[in-house]
Backbone of each chain as ProteinMPNN parsed JSONL, in Angstrom:
{"seq_chain_A": "MIRVHVSPDPIDLTGEMMRVEQGNVGAVASFCGLVRADDGVDVLELEHYPGATEAALERIAQTATERWSLQGATIVHRVGPMRPGERIVLVVTAAPHRRDALDACAYLIDSLKTDAPFWKRETRGDQASWVEARDSDTAAASRWQA", "coords_chain_A": {"N_chain_A": [[0.808, -1.211, 0.0], [2.155, 1.066, 0.252], [3.555, 3.249, -2.056], [6.286, 4.329, -3.849], [7.728, 6.37, -6.21], [10.18, 7.496, -8.31], [11.102, 9.302, -11.031], [11.993, 10.374, -14.409], [9.756, 10.59, -15.916], [6.596, 12.022, -17.042], [3.964, 12.8, -14.679], [1.259, 10.717, -13.983], [-1.647, 11.7, -13.159], [-4.419, 10.857, -12.866], [-4.176, 8.072, -13.109], [-2.559, 7.444, -10.9], [-4.208, 8.243, -8.803], [-6.402, 6.538, -9.126], [-5.25, 4.092, -8.667], [-5.153, 3.748, -5.875], [-7.749, 3.373, -5.195], [-9.003, 0.978, -3.952], [-10.286, -1.975, -2.326], [-11.877, -1.286, 0.792], [-11.865, 1.549, 0.638], [-12.624, 4.825, 1.685], [-11.965, 7.425, 1.402], [-9.991, 9.526, -0.557], [-7.177, 11.498, -0.692], [-5.223, 14.138, -2.12], [-2.166, 15.788, -3.111], [-0.774, 17.894, -5.464], [2.107, 19.208, -6.855], [3.131, 21.839, -8.981], [5.4, 23.098, -11.485], [6.321, 26.4, -11.055], [6.287, 29.502, -12.882], [8.1, 31.37, -11.779], [9.401, 34.614, -11.77], [10.126, 34.436, -14.488], [11.125, 31.793, -14.962], [12.443, 29.36, -17.085], [13.202, 26.678, -17.271], [13.056, 24.08, -14.904], [15.179, 22.087, -13.097], [15.478, 18.953, -11.579], [17.505, 17.397, -9.296], [18.556, 14.308, -7.808], [19.34, 11.832, -5.246], [20.041, 8.885, -6.107], [18.596, 5.923, -4.899], [19.074, 6.641, -2.104], [17.185, 8.661, -2.059], [14.759, 7.378, -2.711], [14.665, 5.627, -0.535], [14.4, 7.447, 1.587], [11.892, 8.549, 1.005], [10.307, 6.275, 1.266], [10.595, 5.844, 4.007], [9.317, 8.117, 5.046], [6.706, 7.689, 4.124], [6.163, 5.304, 5.441], [6.216, 6.127, 8.109], [3.938, 7.736, 8.088], [1.943, 5.818, 7.732], [2.05, 4.57, 10.147], [1.163, 6.493, 11.831], [-1.337, 7.413, 11.021], [-4.548, 6.033, 10.079], [-4.294, 4.378, 7.337], [-4.981, 3.262, 3.994], [-3.635, 3.456, 1.735], [-0.622, 4.965, 0.545], [0.979, 7.09, -1.463], [3.824, 8.33, -3.099], [4.956, 10.217, -5.671], [7.574, 11.458, -7.492], [8.954, 13.668, -9.766], [12.012, 13.803, -11.663], [14.875, 15.441, -13.223], [14.815, 17.628, -16.159], [12.185, 20.098, -16.263], [9.297, 21.969, -17.342], [7.591, 25.137, -16.739], [4.33, 24.727, -15.355], [4.275, 22.009, -15.556], [3.818, 18.872, -13.795], [5.459, 18.256, -10.761], [5.532, 16.9, -8.353], [3.564, 14.399, -6.727], [1.358, 13.469, -4.211], [-0.554, 10.978, -2.773], [-3.124, 9.837, -0.676], [-4.983, 7.232, 0.881], [-7.79, 6.307, 2.781], [-10.085, 5.069, 5.326], [-11.633, 7.207, 6.196], [-12.024, 10.826, 5.77], [-10.44, 12.556, 7.415], [-8.041, 11.238, 8.244], [-6.942, 10.743, 5.719], [-6.599, 13.354, 4.676], [-4.942, 14.652, 6.62], [-2.667, 12.972, 6.642], [-1.844, 13.271, 4.035], [-1.026, 15.973, 3.953], [1.055, 15.792, 5.79], [2.844, 14.096, 4.419], [3.669, 15.646, 2.157], [4.735, 17.914, 3.412], [6.827, 16.736, 4.868], [8.444, 15.525, 2.924], [9.548, 17.69, 1.669], [11.583, 18.561, 3.34], [12.987, 16.318, 4.141], [13.814, 14.59, 2.123], [16.273, 13.814, -0.296], [16.423, 15.953, -2.707], [17.235, 18.364, -5.196], [16.717, 21.598, -6.496], [17.184, 23.303, -9.539], [17.087, 26.293, -11.193], [16.542, 27.664, -14.426], [16.856, 30.632, -16.174], [16.592, 32.052, -19.17], [19.904, 32.294, -20.14], [20.871, 32.011, -17.639], [21.579, 30.149, -14.775], [20.542, 28.923, -11.585], [20.812, 27.566, -8.26], [18.139, 26.595, -6.22], [17.456, 27.997, -3.049], [17.153, 26.519, 0.192], [14.178, 26.857, 2.178], [13.181, 28.537, 5.162], [10.504, 28.474, 5.811], [9.64, 26.034, 4.866], [10.92, 24.266, 6.57], [9.673, 24.963, 8.935], [7.053, 24.211, 8.313], [7.326, 21.438, 8.162], [8.122, 20.864, 10.766], [5.891, 21.275, 12.307], [4.574, 18.913, 12.495], [5.839, 17.468, 14.371], [4.97, 17.324, 16.945]], "CA_chain_A": [[0.0, 0.0, 0.0], [3.061, 2.207, 0.051], [4.142, 3.296, -3.393], [7.234, 5.42, -4.054], [8.188, 6.304, -7.598], [10.989, 8.657, -8.691], [11.465, 9.06, -12.429], [11.884, 11.57, -15.262], [8.523, 10.543, -16.712], [5.472, 12.852, -16.586], [3.167, 12.162, -13.631], [-0.097, 10.347, -14.402], [-2.498, 12.08, -12.026], [-5.594, 9.99, -12.761], [-3.733, 6.695, -12.893], [-2.08, 7.302, -9.523], [-5.361, 8.362, -7.902], [-7.245, 5.344, -9.256], [-4.49, 2.971, -8.124], [-5.424, 3.542, -4.442], [-9.193, 3.155, -4.99], [-9.208, -0.462, -3.857], [-10.748, -2.401, -1.016], [-12.955, -0.504, 1.378], [-11.413, 2.937, 0.765], [-13.722, 5.787, 1.698], [-11.462, 8.785, 1.187], [-8.707, 9.682, -1.247], [-6.716, 12.89, -0.693], [-4.011, 14.262, -2.933], [-1.525, 17.078, -3.321], [0.073, 17.884, -6.648], [2.885, 20.436, -7.029], [3.482, 22.145, -10.37], [6.505, 24.039, -11.664], [5.866, 27.787, -11.238], [7.112, 30.323, -13.772], [8.541, 32.501, -10.959], [10.401, 35.52, -12.346], [10.58, 34.02, -15.822], [11.813, 30.493, -15.032], [12.192, 28.61, -18.321], [13.374, 25.25, -16.99], [13.401, 23.688, -13.541], [15.79, 20.765, -13.151], [15.509, 18.284, -10.273], [18.555, 16.396, -9.093], [18.291, 13.505, -6.609], [20.385, 10.918, -4.781], [19.399, 7.607, -6.401], [18.672, 4.963, -3.792], [18.809, 7.324, -0.835], [15.936, 9.421, -2.195], [13.639, 6.43, -2.608], [14.641, 5.132, 0.849], [13.872, 8.521, 2.433], [10.451, 8.65, 0.74], [9.692, 5.079, 1.881], [10.556, 6.071, 5.467], [8.273, 9.123, 5.3], [5.409, 7.037, 3.906], [6.007, 4.318, 6.509], [5.858, 6.882, 9.32], [2.542, 8.168, 7.934], [1.027, 4.675, 7.929], [2.032, 4.244, 11.574], [0.521, 7.574, 12.574], [-2.742, 7.529, 10.608], [-5.157, 4.814, 9.567], [-4.238, 4.532, 5.88], [-5.051, 2.077, 3.134], [-2.696, 3.705, 0.639], [0.221, 6.17, 0.631], [1.747, 7.135, -2.708], [4.633, 9.518, -3.37], [5.56, 10.188, -7.001], [8.357, 12.686, -7.677], [9.647, 13.698, -11.047], [13.375, 14.344, -11.663], [15.319, 15.875, -14.546], [14.315, 18.958, -16.551], [10.74, 20.307, -16.409], [8.915, 23.326, -17.726], [6.477, 25.667, -15.944], [3.032, 24.109, -15.621], [4.349, 20.55, -15.465], [3.738, 18.314, -12.441], [6.763, 17.88, -10.215], [5.349, 15.936, -7.271], [2.184, 14.014, -6.402], [1.165, 12.66, -3.009], [-1.934, 10.482, -2.676], [-3.388, 8.984, 0.487], [-6.308, 6.609, 0.905], [-8.145, 5.938, 4.157], [-11.538, 4.874, 5.465], [-12.315, 8.491, 6.414], [-11.293, 11.947, 5.189], [-9.479, 13.226, 8.296], [-6.757, 10.546, 8.13], [-6.408, 10.939, 4.37], [-6.173, 14.75, 4.513], [-3.796, 14.961, 7.481], [-1.502, 12.22, 6.182], [-1.425, 13.883, 2.768], [-0.266, 17.184, 4.307], [2.289, 15.335, 6.433], [3.759, 13.552, 3.404], [4.29, 16.686, 1.329], [5.578, 18.749, 4.286], [8.027, 16.003, 5.26], [9.367, 15.26, 1.81], [10.241, 18.946, 1.336], [12.774, 18.765, 4.171], [13.66, 15.065, 4.511], [14.196, 13.75, 0.982], [17.331, 14.5, -1.041], [16.191, 16.51, -4.044], [17.737, 19.745, -5.308], [16.124, 22.286, -7.65], [18.026, 24.268, -10.249], [16.25, 27.07, -12.107], [17.216, 28.335, -15.528], [16.142, 31.753, -16.804], [17.454, 32.414, -20.297], [21.16, 31.546, -20.029], [21.295, 32.073, -16.238], [21.101, 29.035, -13.945], [20.832, 29.08, -10.161], [20.246, 26.554, -7.366], [17.126, 27.133, -5.305], [17.858, 27.938, -1.637], [16.171, 25.938, 1.112], [13.395, 27.912, 2.833], [12.827, 28.327, 6.568], [9.071, 28.185, 5.917], [9.475, 24.597, 4.66], [11.341, 23.615, 7.819], [8.607, 25.226, 9.905], [5.889, 23.394, 7.935], [7.611, 20.041, 8.522], [8.278, 20.7, 12.209], [4.601, 21.319, 13.005], [4.095, 17.535, 12.68], [6.699, 16.758, 15.329], [4.407, 17.392, 18.293]], "C_chain_A": [[0.842, 1.261, 0.0], [3.603, 2.124, -1.358], [5.017, 4.545, -3.504], [7.782, 5.288, -5.459], [8.911, 7.614, -7.937], [11.464, 8.422, -10.112], [11.353, 10.347, -13.237], [10.58, 11.629, -16.043], [7.463, 11.498, -16.165], [4.604, 12.075, -15.596], [1.733, 11.956, -14.111], [-1.046, 10.522, -13.216], [-3.641, 11.083, -11.825], [-5.204, 8.558, -12.441], [-3.302, 6.473, -11.456], [-3.231, 7.379, -8.522], [-6.194, 7.074, -7.93], [-6.585, 4.116, -8.637], [-4.821, 2.681, -6.648], [-6.907, 3.274, -4.148], [-9.501, 1.667, -4.975], [-9.661, -0.807, -2.453], [-11.838, -1.466, -0.518], [-12.534, 0.945, 1.635], [-12.613, 3.876, 0.742], [-13.273, 7.193, 1.377], [-10.114, 8.742, 0.491], [-8.363, 11.165, -1.231], [-5.449, 12.971, -1.515], [-3.471, 15.683, -2.888], [-0.66, 16.93, -4.562], [0.782, 19.222, -6.755], [3.278, 20.601, -8.485], [4.664, 23.109, -10.403], [5.926, 25.429, -11.908], [6.824, 28.525, -12.167], [7.598, 31.562, -13.02], [9.622, 33.323, -11.669], [10.982, 35.001, -13.659], [11.389, 32.744, -15.872], [11.422, 29.784, -16.329], [12.206, 27.108, -18.073], [13.694, 25.071, -15.517], [13.955, 22.274, -13.625], [15.899, 20.199, -11.745], [16.591, 17.233, -10.256], [18.175, 15.579, -7.855], [19.454, 12.575, -6.327], [19.809, 9.512, -4.949], [19.616, 6.597, -5.272], [18.318, 5.629, -2.475], [17.498, 8.107, -0.899], [14.733, 8.497, -2.014], [13.511, 5.921, -1.17], [14.051, 6.176, 1.787], [12.361, 8.649, 2.251], [9.698, 7.462, 1.352], [9.552, 5.282, 3.388], [9.44, 7.052, 5.831], [6.887, 8.478, 5.177], [5.124, 6.029, 5.024], [5.567, 5.009, 7.805], [4.396, 7.314, 9.266], [1.58, 7.013, 8.196], [0.97, 4.251, 9.391], [1.223, 5.275, 12.37], [-0.967, 7.713, 12.258], [-3.246, 6.192, 10.094], [-5.266, 4.936, 8.046], [-4.367, 3.195, 5.169], [-4.115, 2.245, 1.937], [-1.91, 4.976, 0.894], [1.166, 6.148, -0.564], [2.539, 8.441, -2.777], [5.272, 9.324, -4.737], [6.281, 11.513, -7.189], [9.079, 12.607, -9.006], [11.056, 14.258, -10.86], [13.775, 14.68, -13.092], [14.712, 17.221, -14.885], [12.805, 18.995, -16.734], [10.482, 21.757, -16.796], [7.768, 23.808, -16.844], [5.147, 25.029, -16.366], [3.07, 22.601, -15.515], [4.297, 20.102, -14.006], [5.113, 17.862, -11.982], [6.615, 16.819, -9.133], [3.859, 15.654, -7.079], [2.201, 13.123, -5.167], [-0.303, 12.248, -2.978], [-2.061, 9.619, -1.43], [-4.801, 8.441, 0.385], [-6.564, 6.098, 2.315], [-9.639, 5.662, 4.224], [-12.27, 6.212, 5.55], [-11.409, 9.663, 6.035], [-10.202, 12.518, 6.083], [-8.083, 12.595, 8.195], [-6.122, 10.808, 6.763], [-5.845, 12.355, 4.207], [-4.935, 15.063, 5.347], [-2.534, 14.244, 7.005], [-0.958, 12.807, 4.881], [-0.569, 15.126, 3.044], [1.072, 16.813, 4.948], [3.311, 14.872, 5.389], [4.435, 14.668, 2.611], [5.176, 17.602, 2.182], [6.897, 18.044, 4.608], [8.985, 15.802, 4.094], [10.125, 16.522, 1.405], [11.542, 19.114, 2.121], [13.587, 17.488, 4.371], [14.072, 14.176, 3.343], [15.204, 14.505, 0.115], [16.987, 14.772, -2.507], [16.768, 17.921, -4.05], [17.207, 20.345, -6.608], [17.103, 23.3, -8.233], [17.157, 24.957, -11.294], [17.103, 27.671, -13.222], [16.289, 29.414, -16.092], [17.037, 32.251, -17.928], [18.736, 31.603, -20.198], [21.722, 31.584, -18.598], [20.705, 30.915, -15.437], [21.442, 29.309, -12.489], [20.159, 27.971, -9.363], [19.281, 27.223, -6.414], [17.603, 26.947, -3.866], [16.749, 27.282, -0.809], [15.469, 27.062, 1.865], [13.057, 27.559, 4.27], [11.357, 27.945, 6.71], [8.794, 26.704, 5.69], [9.861, 23.813, 5.917], [10.267, 23.771, 8.864], [7.386, 24.356, 9.609], [6.105, 21.93, 8.34], [7.622, 19.859, 10.048], [6.943, 20.735, 12.941], [4.032, 19.918, 13.199], [4.842, 16.808, 13.784], [6.156, 16.776, 16.75], [4.176, 16.003, 18.878]], "O_chain_A": [[0.343, 2.366, -0.216], [4.054, 1.07, -1.805], [4.556, 5.665, -3.284], [8.246, 4.218, -5.855], [8.328, 8.696, -7.86], [12.16, 7.441, -10.375], [10.699, 11.299, -12.81], [10.321, 12.602, -16.752], [7.428, 11.759, -14.963], [4.517, 10.849, -15.663], [1.079, 12.887, -14.582], [-1.22, 9.623, -12.393], [-3.806, 10.532, -10.737], [-5.827, 7.908, -11.602], [-3.629, 5.45, -10.854], [-3.234, 6.669, -7.516], [-6.632, 6.585, -6.889], [-7.265, 3.215, -8.145], [-4.78, 1.53, -6.214], [-7.281, 2.987, -3.011], [-10.174, 1.153, -5.869], [-9.454, -0.042, -1.511], [-12.618, -0.924, -1.301], [-12.803, 1.501, 2.699], [-13.501, 3.749, -0.101], [-14.1, 8.065, 1.106], [-9.211, 8.013, 0.9], [-9.146, 11.995, -1.693], [-4.691, 12.005, -1.605], [-4.207, 16.644, -2.661], [0.092, 15.965, -4.698], [0.131, 20.267, -6.746], [3.7, 19.65, -9.143], [4.892, 23.85, -9.447], [5.144, 25.629, -12.837], [8.014, 28.216, -12.229], [7.525, 32.674, -13.542], [10.634, 32.779, -12.113], [12.182, 35.116, -13.905], [12.258, 32.605, -16.733], [10.241, 29.627, -16.637], [11.364, 26.365, -18.576], [14.496, 25.812, -14.948], [13.302, 21.372, -14.15], [16.357, 20.88, -10.828], [16.608, 16.309, -11.069], [17.536, 16.107, -6.945], [20.431, 12.536, -7.076], [19.159, 8.998, -4.038], [20.729, 6.458, -4.764], [17.367, 5.224, -1.806], [16.782, 8.202, 0.098], [13.809, 8.802, -1.26], [12.405, 5.796, -0.645], [13.282, 5.835, 2.686], [11.631, 8.836, 3.224], [8.6, 7.618, 1.886], [8.526, 4.94, 3.976], [8.71, 6.843, 6.8], [6.012, 8.694, 6.015], [3.992, 5.914, 5.494], [4.667, 4.538, 8.502], [3.694, 7.265, 10.276], [0.528, 7.201, 8.806], [-0.011, 3.655, 9.836], [0.676, 4.973, 13.431], [-1.76, 8.085, 13.123], [-2.457, 5.324, 9.719], [-6.216, 5.526, 7.531], [-3.932, 2.154, 5.661], [-3.839, 1.285, 1.216], [-2.455, 5.957, 1.401], [2.044, 5.29, -0.659], [1.996, 9.521, -2.544], [6.038, 8.383, -4.944], [5.673, 12.576, -7.061], [9.728, 11.61, -9.326], [11.273, 15.099, -9.988], [13.118, 14.27, -14.049], [14.155, 17.891, -14.015], [12.209, 18.067, -17.281], [11.32, 22.639, -16.606], [7.049, 22.995, -16.263], [4.878, 24.823, -17.549], [2.023, 21.964, -15.395], [4.676, 20.845, -13.1], [5.837, 17.179, -12.707], [7.466, 15.939, -9.002], [3.014, 16.534, -7.243], [2.957, 12.155, -5.09], [-1.19, 13.086, -3.141], [-1.21, 8.771, -1.162], [-5.701, 9.105, -0.13], [-5.679, 5.534, 2.959], [-10.376, 5.981, 3.291], [-13.384, 6.348, 5.044], [-10.187, 9.523, 5.983], [-9.15, 12.925, 5.588], [-7.078, 13.297, 8.079], [-4.922, 11.061, 6.663], [-4.752, 12.536, 3.669], [-3.985, 15.666, 4.847], [-1.457, 14.838, 6.969], [0.253, 12.831, 4.663], [0.487, 15.303, 2.437], [2.094, 17.445, 4.679], [4.491, 15.213, 5.468], [5.65, 14.636, 2.414], [6.243, 18.022, 1.735], [7.955, 18.672, 4.62], [10.201, 15.9, 4.261], [11.225, 16.434, 0.858], [12.489, 19.731, 1.634], [14.761, 17.563, 4.735], [14.632, 13.102, 3.563], [15.02, 15.686, -0.177], [17.222, 13.955, -3.397], [16.783, 18.593, -3.019], [17.234, 19.714, -7.665], [17.757, 24.048, -7.507], [16.569, 24.31, -12.161], [18.226, 28.122, -12.997], [15.132, 29.166, -16.432], [18.109, 32.804, -17.68], [18.69, 30.373, -20.173], [22.881, 31.241, -18.365], [19.49, 30.719, -15.417], [22.501, 29.86, -12.186], [19.085, 27.492, -9.725], [19.568, 28.288, -5.867], [18.094, 25.879, -3.501], [15.562, 27.47, -1.078], [16.075, 28.092, 2.16], [12.691, 26.422, 4.568], [10.992, 27.189, 7.611], [7.838, 26.161, 6.242], [9.213, 22.829, 6.276], [9.971, 22.832, 9.603], [6.757, 23.827, 10.525], [5.178, 21.267, 8.805], [7.184, 18.827, 10.556], [6.857, 20.275, 14.08], [3.102, 19.74, 13.986], [4.523, 15.663, 14.103], [6.817, 16.292, 17.669], [3.706, 15.88, 20.01]]}, "seq_chain_B": "MTILYFAWVRERVGLAEEALALPDGVASVADLIRWLAARGGGYAEALAEPERLRAAVDQNFVGLDASIVGAREVALFPPVTGG", "coords_chain_B": {"N_chain_B": [[36.923, 4.661, 0.025], [33.812, 5.829, -1.161], [33.027, 9.017, -2.321], [30.355, 11.175, -2.702], [28.951, 13.906, -4.512], [26.506, 16.473, -4.621], [24.265, 18.696, -6.414], [25.064, 22.19, -6.084], [27.447, 21.683, -4.825], [28.529, 19.512, -6.195], [28.822, 20.755, -8.706], [30.768, 22.733, -8.158], [32.957, 21.266, -7.14], [33.373, 19.738, -9.371], [32.982, 17.133, -9.941], [30.872, 14.207, -9.809], [31.195, 11.952, -8.302], [33.786, 10.196, -6.49], [36.454, 7.881, -5.724], [38.228, 7.594, -2.788], [41.15, 7.228, -0.785], [41.344, 7.646, 2.552], [43.366, 9.51, 4.858], [44.663, 8.504, 8.112], [43.002, 9.837, 10.936], [41.141, 11.343, 9.641], [38.153, 11.217, 10.553], [35.531, 11.985, 10.962], [32.571, 13.463, 9.413], [32.971, 16.217, 9.36], [35.775, 16.331, 9.566], [36.398, 15.179, 7.1], [35.364, 17.089, 5.322], [37.023, 19.282, 5.917], [39.509, 18.19, 5.189], [39.161, 17.662, 2.448], [38.623, 20.275, 1.548], [41.084, 21.44, 1.864], [42.395, 20.653, -0.356], [42.12, 22.608, -2.152], [41.245, 24.784, -4.998], [38.314, 23.848, -6.769], [37.332, 22.277, -4.708], [37.891, 23.726, -2.369], [36.304, 25.923, -2.88], [33.741, 24.786, -2.934], [33.471, 23.737, -0.372], [34.071, 25.523, 1.598], [32.412, 26.685, 3.499], [31.262, 24.954, 5.896], [28.869, 25.048, 7.364], [26.916, 25.438, 5.523], [26.504, 23.02, 4.43], [25.182, 19.657, 4.089], [25.032, 16.168, 5.016], [25.334, 12.651, 4.191], [25.896, 9.417, 5.448], [26.633, 6.333, 4.242], [24.113, 6.483, 3.071], [22.465, 7.369, 5.094], [21.106, 10.176, 6.701], [23.009, 12.537, 8.38], [24.532, 14.479, 11.074], [27.249, 16.882, 10.887], [29.156, 16.123, 12.669], [29.2, 13.421, 12.703], [30.533, 10.066, 12.656], [32.711, 8.696, 10.129], [34.081, 6.445, 10.004], [34.799, 3.33, 8.691], [32.791, 3.559, 6.839], [31.174, 3.05, 3.655], [30.239, 4.858, 1.808], [30.044, 8.31, 1.46], [28.119, 11.203, 1.28], [28.02, 14.581, 0.204], [26.283, 17.621, 0.301], [24.065, 20.44, -0.482], [21.462, 21.95, 1.662], [18.268, 20.342, 1.261], [15.863, 20.707, -1.45], [13.378, 19.746, -2.474], [10.105, 18.715, -3.739]], "CA_chain_B": [[35.599, 5.199, 0.335], [33.218, 6.596, -2.261], [32.489, 10.315, -1.919], [29.395, 11.683, -3.695], [28.635, 15.335, -4.397], [25.253, 16.811, -5.313], [23.845, 20.091, -6.631], [26.186, 23.109, -6.331], [28.703, 21.077, -4.341], [28.999, 18.743, -7.356], [29.28, 21.667, -9.765], [32.01, 23.417, -7.772], [34.028, 20.258, -7.083], [33.616, 19.332, -10.747], [32.822, 15.681, -10.0], [29.695, 13.676, -9.126], [31.678, 11.02, -7.285], [35.164, 9.729, -6.614], [36.889, 6.925, -4.701], [39.398, 8.178, -2.129], [41.719, 6.585, 0.404], [41.474, 8.737, 3.519], [44.438, 9.323, 5.839], [44.255, 8.357, 9.512], [42.694, 11.149, 11.514], [39.909, 11.834, 9.01], [37.251, 10.258, 11.205], [34.149, 12.47, 10.958], [32.192, 14.212, 8.217], [33.646, 17.524, 9.433], [37.185, 16.087, 9.206], [36.455, 14.939, 5.655], [35.144, 18.369, 4.647], [38.272, 20.059, 6.087], [40.584, 17.542, 4.426], [38.881, 17.906, 1.03], [38.737, 21.714, 1.252], [42.51, 21.761, 1.822], [42.908, 20.358, -1.695], [42.066, 23.868, -2.904], [40.467, 24.818, -6.234], [36.876, 23.668, -6.652], [37.026, 21.715, -3.388], [37.877, 24.83, -1.408], [35.149, 26.763, -3.208], [32.512, 24.067, -2.587], [33.423, 23.25, 1.007], [34.625, 26.554, 2.483], [31.467, 27.012, 4.572], [30.618, 23.695, 6.281], [27.513, 25.248, 7.887], [25.977, 25.406, 4.391], [26.495, 21.658, 3.884], [24.531, 18.538, 4.762], [25.776, 14.957, 4.67], [24.773, 11.318, 4.435], [26.896, 8.354, 5.548], [25.954, 5.107, 3.798], [22.745, 6.882, 2.716], [21.711, 7.867, 6.255], [21.377, 11.591, 6.889], [23.71, 12.693, 9.662], [25.151, 15.761, 11.346], [28.635, 16.928, 10.417], [30.036, 15.516, 13.671], [29.049, 11.962, 12.632], [31.712, 9.284, 12.268], [32.725, 8.063, 8.804], [34.975, 5.285, 10.116], [34.204, 2.095, 8.192], [31.705, 3.832, 5.884], [31.454, 2.777, 2.242], [29.81, 5.958, 0.951], [29.696, 9.565, 2.131], [27.615, 12.199, 0.322], [28.035, 15.981, 0.662], [25.307, 18.339, -0.527], [23.39, 21.567, 0.19], [20.119, 21.63, 2.179], [17.44, 19.816, 0.168], [14.837, 21.639, -1.953], [12.431, 19.026, -3.335], [8.674, 18.948, -3.577]], "C_chain_B": [[35.088, 6.002, -0.868], [32.64, 7.895, -1.706], [31.597, 10.808, -3.052], [29.136, 13.166, -3.438], [27.348, 15.608, -5.18], [25.075, 18.329, -5.42], [25.076, 21.005, -6.771], [27.498, 22.602, -5.76], [29.343, 20.284, -5.494], [29.567, 19.667, -8.443], [30.619, 22.31, -9.423], [33.191, 22.455, -7.692], [34.39, 19.811, -8.498], [33.506, 17.827, -10.956], [31.512, 15.289, -9.331], [30.109, 12.685, -8.054], [33.126, 10.658, -7.535], [35.461, 8.746, -5.486], [38.186, 7.455, -4.11], [39.852, 7.291, -0.971], [42.008, 7.701, 1.4], [42.623, 8.466, 4.489], [43.859, 9.089, 7.237], [43.965, 9.749, 10.064], [41.508, 11.811, 10.837], [38.794, 10.874, 9.432], [35.789, 10.684, 11.197], [33.853, 13.165, 9.629], [32.918, 15.557, 8.203], [35.127, 17.394, 9.085], [37.333, 15.946, 7.693], [36.311, 16.251, 4.891], [36.42, 19.225, 4.73], [39.387, 19.511, 5.21], [40.402, 17.79, 2.917], [39.09, 19.373, 0.665], [40.199, 22.116, 1.121], [43.144, 21.405, 0.483], [42.859, 21.592, -2.603], [41.151, 23.792, -4.113], [38.978, 24.703, -5.978], [36.464, 23.105, -5.309], [36.908, 22.83, -2.353], [36.637, 25.684, -1.611], [33.842, 26.096, -2.733], [32.36, 23.892, -1.077], [33.895, 24.27, 2.031], [33.723, 26.835, 3.68], [30.702, 25.743, 4.971], [29.192, 23.883, 6.781], [26.474, 25.276, 6.763], [25.813, 23.995, 3.835], [25.695, 20.691, 4.743], [25.244, 17.278, 4.282], [24.947, 13.709, 4.902], [25.933, 10.341, 4.475], [26.173, 7.04, 5.276], [24.446, 5.347, 3.654], [21.861, 7.221, 3.915], [22.096, 9.318, 6.502], [21.907, 11.833, 8.3], [24.158, 14.143, 9.841], [26.623, 15.712, 10.952], [29.609, 16.324, 11.43], [29.99, 13.98, 13.618], [30.335, 11.294, 12.171], [31.577, 8.772, 10.837], [33.621, 6.827, 8.825], [34.238, 4.029, 9.667], [33.097, 2.312, 7.174], [32.144, 3.456, 4.467], [31.241, 4.033, 1.403], [29.461, 7.176, 1.797], [29.248, 10.55, 1.051], [27.614, 13.579, 0.965], [27.157, 16.789, -0.275], [24.738, 19.529, 0.229], [22.075, 21.102, 0.824], [19.175, 21.292, 1.015], [16.302, 20.787, -0.19], [13.851, 20.934, -2.883], [10.995, 19.466, -3.137], [8.117, 19.958, -4.545]], "O_chain_B": [[35.835, 6.75, -1.499], [31.866, 7.885, -0.749], [32.014, 10.857, -4.209], [29.106, 13.616, -2.293], [27.13, 15.051, -6.256], [25.635, 19.113, -4.654], [26.022, 20.662, -7.48], [28.564, 23.055, -6.179], [30.547, 20.379, -5.73], [30.626, 19.41, -9.015], [31.498, 22.424, -10.277], [34.295, 22.786, -8.123], [35.553, 19.539, -8.796], [33.884, 17.306, -12.005], [31.076, 15.954, -8.391], [29.457, 12.58, -7.015], [33.631, 10.793, -8.649], [34.817, 8.768, -4.437], [39.136, 7.735, -4.84], [39.037, 6.687, -0.273], [42.814, 8.592, 1.13], [42.833, 7.324, 4.899], [42.708, 9.434, 7.507], [44.621, 10.722, 9.689], [40.923, 12.742, 11.389], [38.527, 9.87, 8.771], [34.901, 9.857, 11.399], [34.754, 13.42, 8.829], [33.418, 15.987, 7.164], [35.677, 18.248, 8.389], [38.247, 16.502, 7.083], [37.04, 16.501, 3.931], [36.842, 19.818, 3.737], [40.117, 20.266, 4.568], [41.362, 18.089, 2.207], [39.656, 19.688, -0.382], [40.527, 23.025, 0.358], [44.278, 21.792, 0.203], [43.469, 21.62, -3.671], [40.37, 22.851, -4.247], [38.435, 25.364, -5.092], [35.379, 23.408, -4.813], [35.96, 22.875, -1.57], [35.999, 26.117, -0.651], [32.955, 26.762, -2.2], [31.242, 23.899, -0.562], [34.099, 23.934, 3.197], [34.209, 27.184, 4.756], [29.619, 25.483, 4.447], [28.373, 22.974, 6.642], [25.278, 25.149, 7.027], [25.07, 23.79, 2.876], [25.547, 20.876, 5.951], [25.963, 17.299, 3.283], [24.0, 13.699, 5.688], [26.845, 10.412, 3.651], [25.231, 6.677, 5.98], [23.625, 4.524, 4.06], [20.644, 7.346, 3.772], [23.28, 9.654, 6.512], [21.318, 11.385, 9.284], [24.163, 14.929, 8.894], [27.176, 14.639, 10.712], [30.759, 16.043, 11.091], [30.667, 13.315, 14.402], [31.117, 11.862, 11.409], [30.477, 8.454, 10.383], [33.887, 6.231, 7.781], [33.177, 3.702, 10.199], [32.516, 1.341, 6.689], [33.325, 3.532, 4.127], [31.948, 4.263, 0.422], [28.674, 7.081, 2.739], [29.919, 10.709, 0.031], [27.251, 13.728, 2.132], [27.264, 16.668, -1.496], [24.905, 19.628, 1.445], [21.62, 19.989, 0.559], [19.267, 21.875, -0.065], [15.845, 21.571, 0.641], [13.524, 21.45, -3.951], [10.712, 20.454, -2.461], [6.921, 20.248, -4.516]]}, "name": "protein", "num_of_chains": 2, "seq": "MIRVHVSPDPIDLTGEMMRVEQGNVGAVASFCGLVRADDGVDVLELEHYPGATEAALERIAQTATERWSLQGATIVHRVGPMRPGERIVLVVTAAPHRRDALDACAYLIDSLKTDAPFWKRETRGDQASWVEARDSDTAAASRWQAMTILYFAWVRERVGLAEEALALPDGVASVADLIRWLAARGGGYAEALAEPERLRAAVDQNFVGLDASIVGAREVALFPPVTGG"}
């Protein structure tokens, strides 16, 4: 019921959502992040740490299944070059009831922002720069540590 | 020991990975960063500010004071920015 997938392929939103609609699922929640065209970004490139990235995502998903009553926890993250408007990450949770699905979904996306080894590099015209980590992401992840 | 570099650390060092034999006394991640930075050039540029770096030893995320004794793989990288 845990599914982690890291690949350069486009993310199949409907396929991933339908995949968890099995058994006696009553609630499916999802979060999908898209590449923003901030200040004229042409290309966003995602680098990762093969093996360690998947292991980190598995750990995050495992923690979610221990904390909430889940029937499915899916994390799909794209890597490589992407353009504005394309999907970069998808988190899907399935549970008997909405509260578990919604809370676990928020936990998964907040945690992967700070605990999984991915790095973003933006290109604008012929200028490339690495995206800096944000304190607001650390704060969002830490609110689950109560 | 295999040393991996990611993101701007990789770009500045000019390598994604390399196999190195470490001298005695290089026992922690911080020791490794100091030892590599002393090589100068791209290493010095990438590793001059250890507080900007994060590390993994055998794919486990650790603080810079963590031991690397007996490790197969150490990775050095900036704070992560996925999602």
